[in-house]
N, C-alpha and C positions, 0 to 999 in steps of 0.2 A: 366509425371505428369504435369498438367497445374495449374498455380496459377493465380488468378484474382486480379489485383491491382485496388482497388476501387477508388483511387485518380486519375486514368487516364481515368475514364469513362466519356463519354460526358454528358453534363448537362441534355440532354433530355432522358437519360437512365432511365428506371424505377427503377434501383437499386441505382442510385446516391443520396445519402443522405436519402434514404428511404428504409432501410433494413428491417423494420418491416411494412409490409402493413397492413392497418386497416381492410381489409377484410379477414385476416388470422385468423384462430381459435386460434392461439397462440399469438395473438397481445398483450393481457394483460400481459402474461408472459414475452414477449419481452420488453415491456415498463418497467416492474418491474426490469428486468435485466439491462436495460440501466440506470435507475435511481440509481440502486445499484452501478454500475460501475462508475458513475459520482461523487460519494462521495469521498472526499479527503482522508479520513481515510482508505477506502478500497484500494485505490491506494497505500498509504503508507504501509499498511499491506502486500500487494502483493509484493511490492519492497523489504520490509524487509525479507520476506520469500525467494524470488528469489536471492537476493544479499548476505544477511548476514547469512542465515540459509540454504544454499544450500548443506552443508555437516556438519557433527557433529563438526569438529574442529573449523569452523568459528562460529558456534553457541556457543560453549564453550567459545571462546575468547570474544564474545560480552557479554555474561553473566559475565565473569570474569572482564572485563573492567567496566561494569556498576556497579557491586558490589564494585569494588575498588574505583570508583568515589563517590559512596554513603557513603562508610566507611570513606573516606577522608573528606567529608563534615561533617559527624558526629563528627569526631575527632577534626576538626577545631572549630565547634560549642561548644563542651564540654570543649575544652581548653580555649576558650573565657569566658565561664561561670565560670570556675574554677578560672581564674585570676581576674575576676570581683568581686566574692564573697569571696575569701579567701586571 
């Protein structure tokens, strides 16, 4: 099996930095895909899925930790309100 490393291609190579040729019939789709992948939130979403939700146990622990943090913040807020008004 052969793998192509695009970072080691010479500058004059037709594939260097030009993976979507403008004369290709899928050029528009390729441009849309590249613009989608450049967005930060899509990168974060992919990282979240690959790193934190790669199996059910890590997903459960992320949800549990998030809910614990939210409940702690609510408890602190309502304790502050109780001591302020009573």
